[in-house]
Phi, psi and omega in degrees: 000321178299320179296320178296319179296321177298314179296321178297321178296317178295320179296317179296319178297317179295319179295323179296318177296319178297316180298317179298317178295319179296317180298319178300314178297310184300319182291345177272349180284155173287161177304323178295317179294321178298320179298317178296315181297319179298317181290323177293319180296320179295320180291321183288337181297329176071179181296135177055032176080006180276147177285145174078194183279148178284322183243106186301336182274356180276141178292150177284155180268000000 
């Protein structure tokens, strides 16, 4: 369990660095680009927070 907690801490640290880099990038976008990125991010989150399509046999929109 201690090893898992250590790994979770390392994962959280990596995610924090990723978030900081993303915010720097996002803040450099124009408002129009931010709007596109926001809509793409919402679409990519998928149902119930899952990535991609919920039903693989359904055509993409």
